[in-house]
Structures are given as structure tokens and as C-alpha cells.
N, C-alpha and C positions, 0 to 999 in steps of 0.2 A: 691651710687651704689656699689654693691659688685664686686670684680674682677672676670673675667671670663678667662678661659684658652682656647686657640684655638690650635687645633692639625691637622697636615697634615701627615698622616701615610704612609710611603713607606715600601719597603722590607728591606732597610738598613738604612733609615734615618727617623727621626721624626722632622718635623718642629714645633716649639713651639712659640706661641704668647700669650701675656697677656694683658688684658685691665687694664687701670688704674681706679681710683675711679670716674673719669669723663666719663668713657665709651669709651675711645679712645684706639684702639688696637695698640700694639707695638710688633714688632718682637723681640723675645728673643734669640732664638738659633736654630741651626741645630744640633740635637743630632744624632750621628752616632752609630749604633750597628751592630753586626754581622748579616749577612743576615738570616732572619727568627727568630732571637733571640728576640722575642717580650717581653720576661720577663725583659730584660734590659730596653726596652722602657717603660714598665709599672712602673718599679722602678723609672725611671726619672720623669715620670708624677707624681707619688706620692710625690717625693722629692720637685718638684716645687709647687705642691698644698699645701704641708705642710709649705714650706717657705713663700709662698704668701697668706696663709689662703684662698685658693680657694676651693669652693664647686660646682662650675658650669663649665662644659666643653662642648665646641663645637668641635665635631670631624668630620673631613671631610669625606664625604660619596661619594666615586668615582663611581657614576652610569655611565653606558654606555650612549652614546649620545641619544639613543632611550628611555632612562629612565629605562631600565632593570638593574638588579643587577648582575654583573659578579663576578668573583673570588675576585677581589680587594675590591668590596663592601661587600662581605661576610666576608672578612678578617677584615674590619672595624667593622662589626657587632660583630664579635668574640672579637675584641679588646675592644669594648664598654662593653660587658659582663664581660670581665676580669677586666676592671677598676672598675666596680660595685662590683665585688667579693672582690677586694682589698680595695675599699673605698665605702662601702655600703651607706654612707651618701651623696655621690656625685650625682649630676644631670648631666647626659650625653645626649646631643642631637646630632643626626646625621644631618649634614648640607650638602646639595647637593653641591659638589665641582666641578661640570663640568665647565671647562674653567678657574678655578682659577689659574692654572699654566700659562695659556696664559696671564691673567691679571697681574699676578706677574711679568712675564718676561717683559711685556710692561712697567711696572713701573720701573723696573731695567734698561731697555734700555733708558727710559726717563731720568734716573739719570746718564746716560752715564757710567755705570759700564762695565768693561771688561768682556769677556766671562768667564774667570777664576774666577773673583769675583762674577759674577752672579751665577755660579755653586755652590759656597760656601754658598750662602744665599737664593737660590730659594725656598727651602722647608719652611724656616722661613717666607719668604714673602708670600708664598701660605697660611700658617697658619694664617697670619695676614688678608688676604683676607677672609678666612673662618670665622674668628672671627668677622670681620666687617660685613659680611653678616648676621651672627647670631644676632649680637647686633642691627642691623638695623631692622631685623624681630621682634625682641623682643620689640624694641621701638614702632613699628607699631602695636603691639599686635597680631602678626601672629603666 
């Protein structure tokens, strides 16, 4: 199985997760960038993809709870297009990320991490949940 990149895009952070060759998602990093400086985040995505030989990306799609696309979802759509401009050979799938931060926080609480430590890794953990969701869907042929 080829490696897949999972991304949780925020306004100042990019949570990054990578699957291994067995299809298991692993949180990699919380990449911080200046607010709204998405070009920095794009460069980091390209660096990770080149270093890990990744051509497939699962990008979190933050829909509203009613399923509509708000400003953050539109930002994710724009980021997807920018990734494809930078790396035309990549496959980028938007993955509904509603409640991923809740799931990620629950995992970190179960691991008994302090609030300060949770804050440092929450986006990376959310990216891992997004990636797991994508891999599960792919495995089921959805």
C-alpha cells in the first residue's frame, strides 16, 4: 500500500499525519505558520510528500454541522486547488472532518495528557483521525 498524507488545515496550524505501508495512520507534526500564510503550509506539504514519496492526500473538509460549506470549508477547497497547482500528479480528497477535533481530544484525554500537551498536538491528532477516516472509506471501496 502506498503512503497517504492526512491534513487538518487551520488558520495558523496544519496538522499532518502519514500512513505507513500497512495503512496505519501516524501523527507526524503540528506545523505552525503565520496566520493566513497558506503558502508556508503548501511548501511544508510538498516537502513531506517529496520526503515520503506521497502522491495521495486526505484533506480535512470542515463542513458545518448541517452539512453546508462555510468559510473554513471554502478555504479547504482553495487549499486543495493550490496543492494540485503545486503538485499536479497528486490525488487530493476532501474528507468530512466534523467532530474530528472532538474525537482527537477524547483520545488525548484518554492518554491523560495535560491541557498544555494536548494543545501542542491536537491538530496532528485531528489529521490522524481524518487520515484514518479516509483509509477506512478507501478500504471499504467508498
